[in-house]
N, C-alpha and C positions, 0 to 999 in steps of 0.2 A: 575606302573601296565601297563601292555602291553597286551591288548586283541588283538590278529592277527586273520585276516579272511582270508578265502580259496581265494585266489586270482581268477582274473577271467581269467585269461590265460590259464585256464585248458584245455579246449577244443581245442584251438588252438594249444597246445602242442602236444594233440593227435591227430592232424590232418595229422601227418605224414603217415598215412597210406592210405554206403551213406545212414535219413533212408538210410542203405546200399543197394546197389543194388545187381546184381549178383554175385559179390566176396565178400569174407569176409573182416573183418576190413572195413575201410572206402574206400577202392577202389571200382571203380564205375565200375561195372563188363562187362557190354554190351557197347563197342567199335564199334559193326558193327551189323547192322540189319540180315545180312544174317547169321552172326556167332551167333548171337542169336536165330535164329530158329533151329539150332542144338545143342543149350544148350553150344554153344563156342566150340564144338568138331570139327571144319572144319579148324584147323590152316594149314592143309597141303594139302588142297582143292586149295587155291590160285587161286580163279576164278574172284575176284575184286580188286579194289585198296586199300581194308580195309586190305589186306593181310600184308601192311606196317606196322600196329600194331601186328598183331600176329605173322609174321614171315616175315621181310623184303627181306630174300631170296627168297622167292614168286613171289616176283616182276619179277623175270628173266623170269615167265610164261606168263606175259601179252604182247601182241603185242600193238604196237601203243601206244594210249594214253589211260586213262582209269582215269572216275571221279566218285567219289559216295558221294553223300551226303544225311545224314540220321539223325534222331531224335528218342529218345526213351523216352517214359513217364512211369515214375515210379509211381506206384498206391498203397501206402502203407496201411496196416491197422494194428495196434499194440494196445493192451491193457495192462494196468499196475495194478495190485492188490497189495496193501501195505501190509506187512506182519510185521510192528513192526519197522519202521524207528525211530531213537533216535537222540537227541541232544548229545553233550559231557557231557552234565551233567546226561547222562541215563534217560531223560523223553522222552515222546515221542514227536516229531516235531510237531504234529497235523497237521491243513491244510486240504485239500479235496482232493478227488479222481480227477484222470486226466486220459481222455480217447481219448482225441483229439489231442495230443501233436504232432501227425506226420500230414503232410500236406497232402490235397487232393490228388495232385500227384505234380512232378518236373519233368523237362524235361531237357534232355542234348543232344546237337547236337554233329555230327562227320562229318568231310571234309577229304577227302582223294583224292591227284591227285598222277597219274604216267605218266612217258613218257619214252618210250624206246630210248635210246640214239643209240644203235647199235645192232648188234647181241649179244653182251656180255654184255653191260652196261645197266640198267635202272635207272632212279632217281626218287623220289616221295616226296611228302610233305603232313604230317598228321596234322590236328587238331583236338582234341579229349578231352574228361573230365575225368582224371583218377582217382580223388578223389571227395567226395562231400556228404553232410548231411544237414540235415534242420529238428528241432524238437524244441518244443514249449512247454515246460511243464506247463506254467503259473507260476504266483508270488506266489502261496499259496499252493504248492503241496507237499506232504510229503517229497520229496526229495531236495527241494528247496535249501537247503544249499550245495548240490553238483552241483547242475545246474538248471538253470530254462531255458534256450534257449541256442542253438547253431545255427549257419550257417556257413557252410564251403564251400568255391567254389574254385574250381582248373581248370586249362587249361592248355594244353601242345601242344607246338609247336613240330613237329619230322621230320625235314628233312633226308632222308633215301636215300640209293643207293644200287644195288645188281649187283652183278658180276657172270656170268654164266661162270664156268670154261670149262665145257664141256656137254655133253649130261645127265651125272649122278649127276653133282655136281654145286650147285650154293651157294653163301654167301651173305649175307646182311649184313648192318651196318647202323646206324643212330645217330644221336645226339637229346638230347632231351631239351627243355627249359621250364620249369614249372613255372606257377604262383599261388601262394596260398594266399587266404584272408580269415580270419575268423573274427565272430562277435558271440560274447557270453554274457550271463548274469548270475548272481548267486545273492541269498539272502544272508544277512551278519547276523549272528546269536547274536544280540543285545540282544534279551531277556534272551538268555541262558547265556550270559556272565554276566548281570546284577544280574541275579537269584544266578550264582555262586560266585559273589562278597558280596552277602547280608550277612551283620554282619562281616565283616572283616575290617582291618584298611584302605584299599586300597577304599573299598566301602564309609567308613565315610569321608575319604580325597575328594573323586568325590562329595558327598554331600555338604561339606562345600566350595568346588570351585563353586559348582552351586549356593549356596545360595550367594556368594560373587560377583558374577557376574549378580545378580538379577533375576536367573531362580527360579522356583519352583520345589524342589526335588520330591514332591509329583507326579510329571509327569512320574517319573521312575515306578510307578506302573502299568502303561499301555504302556509300552515300544514296540515298533514293529520291524520288522527287517528293516536293511539297505538294501542298493541296490549298486550293481557294475555292470560295462559295461566295456567289453574290445574289441579292435580290433588290429589285426595283418597281416601282410602282409610280403611275400618275393619272390625273383626269385631265382631256383636253377635249377641245369644243371646236365644231365648225359647221358648214351649212350645205344643202344641195339645193338644185334648181332643175327645173324641169320643162319641157315644151312639147306639146303636140298638136299637129296638124292632120286633120281629117279631110283628104282630098275628096273621097265620095264614101258611100257607105261601105264599100269594100277595101278601100286603101287607106292608110294611116302613118305617117312618119313623126318620129319622136326626136328628141335632143336632151341629154342630159348631163349634168355637172355636179361632181362632188368636191369640195374645197380640201386643200390640204388641211392638216389638225398640227398644231404644235404641240410637243410634250417637253416637260423638263421631267426625264426619268430620275427620281431620288431613291437611294438604296442604299444599303451597307456592304462592305467588304470585309470577309471573314479569311484571314490566313491561317494554314496548320501547317508548320515544320515540326509536330511532336514524333512522326514516324519516320523522319528522314534518316535516322540513324537509331541504333540501340542506345545510344548515349545522350540522355536528355540535357546534358551541359553542351555537348556539341551543338544539339539542335537549337538550342537558347542562342548560341553563339552566331551560328549561320541565321537565325531568324534576325538578330539584331544586326548583324553585317548588312543584312539585303535593306535595313531598313523600313521594311514593311510594317505596317502597322494598322490594326483595324480600324476602318475609318468609313466615312460615308463616300459615295459616288454620285456624281451626277454628269448626264449628258443631254444637251437642247438638240432638238432635231423637229423636223417637220415630215408628216406622211405625204405621200403622192398624190395629188389631184388626178381626177380621172373627167375625160369628155365622151361622152358616147353618141354616136348617130345611128339610130335603128328604122326599121320598116317592116311593115305588115300588109299583106295581101290574101284576101278570102278569094281564092280563084274559082271555086264552085261550091256547091253544098257540102261537098266531102273534105276538099283539100283546101291547105293554106300553107302559104311560104311565107318565110321572116327572115330577117339577118339584122345583124350588129357589127358596128366597127368601134372599139374602145381604145382610145389613146391614155395612156398612163404617163404623167411626167415623173417617172423614177429618177430622173436626174437631180432633183433636189437634194439626193442621198449622194454628195461629195464625200471627202475625207471627213471623217467623224473624230473630235476632239475631247476626248473623255477626261474629266477632271475629279480629282481627290482633293475634295475642300480640307482644310485643316490640317494637311500634311505639306511635304514639301516634294512630293513625288512629280515628274514631270507628265504631261499629258501622254495617254496613249493615243495614238492617231491611227485609226484603222482605215486602210485604202478601199475606198469602195467604187466611186465615181460611176455608179449606176448611170444607163442610159436609158433614153424614152423608148417606151415599147406600145406596139400595136397588136391587138387579139380581134381575129375576124371569126364570125361564127355564122353558120347558115342551118336554119330549121324547118322543120313541116309539121303540120298537124294532120290527122287522117281521122276523119269522124265515121268510124266502123258501124255505130248504129246509136239508137238513141240516147245511151248508156254509155258507151265507152269511147274515148279520142284515144287515138295512138299517136305518139310523137317521135321525133327523132332528130338528130343535130349533129354536126362536126363542127370543129374549131382548130385554129392555129394559133397558138399564143407565143410572142417572145419572149425571151428571159431579159432582166435589167443587167445580168452579170456581164461586164465590159471588158470580156476575156479571161485565160487561163488562170493569170497572173492576178487577177482581182477575185477569184471563187473562193471564198472563205467556207470552212467545213459547217458552219452555223446555218448557210444557205447553199448546197450543192444544186444549184437552179441550172436549167438549160431551157432551150427551146422544147414546146411539146404540142403534139397532136392530140385532140380530144373526140371521142365517137361516143354518143350518148341514145339512149332510148328510154322512152318513158310512156305511161299513161294515165286519163284520169276518168275515174269509174263513177257514175252517178248514185248515189245510195238511196237518195230521195229527191224531193224537187227542191230542198233546201242544203242537201250535203253531198259532199262527194270525197272521195279520195285520191291521191296523186301518188305514184310509184315512179322512180326512176334509176337508170343503171348508167353509169359512164365509165369509159375504160381510157387512161391516158399515158401515152408511151413519150418519155423524155429521151431527147439526143443524148448519145454519153456525153459525160460532162468530165472534161480533164481540167483537174486542179493543181496549179504551181505557185501558192499564194505564199510569200514570204513576208514576214514581220520585221519591219527595216530598224528596229530597235534592240541593239543588244542588251542582254542582261548587265554588262559593264559600263554602260552608257548612263551617266549621272542627268542628263538632260530630258530624257524621257524614260517611258515605262515601257517592258517588253521582252519576251523570250527570245526574240530573233530567229525563230524557227522557220524552216519551209516546210509547208505540207504539199507533198506532191504524189497525186494517185487520179485514178479514176473512178467515177459515180457511173452505175445502170440503175437506172428508176423507172418503175411503172405505178401507177395508182388504179384503185376502183373506188368509185363512191357509188355508195347506196343510199337510197333517199325514200322517205315515205312522208305524207302530211295530210291532214283533216283539212277540209274548208266547209265553212256554214256560211249560209246568208239567211238574212231575216230581215 
């Protein structure tokens, strides 16, 4: 008998791509408070050091030294309504409703610095949060066999440089060092396995083993879920490129590219069967029969690359218009094969098959007076999730619309502050995700559960940044 259970590396594997912020997938969308104020439409504006992230060629427009330090608070609100989640046996998973799985808020920082070396060259360094998520559904919700909790943290260092060929053409390039760390938990469907084995030869053998070791097989009548915990981390490296074309004094266009980053997330998986029943002998026998051992976990993946086209036009002394179109190659995330080195466990295959997405944003600036600039923007972003059957609880993502407002206030000839507020409304997300591996299957690892329900989500982003030039 070999009851296999869904490995706890699941969400670490999905980490290639926050509650999601302004961008689809796991990508944290707001890397600059100034950009957030225009719904990230201002990549071709290149007015402060955060241009390093959006288009490094824009650094050629910054004279002297520029510093920008910001922080963005993500305030999520999400509800889940179960519509019939089931065990691999076809029976209901039971459990309780969950409506506080998203945190009250999470905060992500960003730091940028640029220095003009001469009339052609500018160098800079950026530090930002490319990905992140934090969800805790609890140990007794309907979809606990797919996921109970996940915490993903990532941070990137991005040294960059720009070269100004002439008054029309500028180029930028940079290298990215990205660190990821993931923690997650999941229930183990021991009750479903015991029920499925009832009356079979394997069940009789299990009872005989319990009796031989001095345990009470009657404890099997009240068996509970097991528990698993996982963590993983890795460094990965990539690059980014940018180009900016100055049509005239008031109009410019930009193009930027961020490469995929390869990761091999390495961590450990720890299984806990100590609370399955009140009889520890029974618990040990069930743990041994599952052939689950604490082990390493490994998954190889590549994050998606992005390609952006953007423009900026100064209409008159007060008004400026801008826009951005970003294509993301999420299709790099197909089915994920999670391995357990040093064990005879079969791979866990997570069906994702994400699709490529497009994000479109439009924004405007209004120069209210010599000190105050007002900003606004709208955006539409597609989800990479390729249908209800592939929507996993680790990422209950859907298409979303964004409305943003912002402002820049000049404190002195050298210093200013940025403020931004964004509201994101997500389309209702229906999940009907099934794990295709039964716990009784030896060739693979999985709970075999179906998580079926509807998510309703909205987000608010609050940002503040301090800018200084010298």
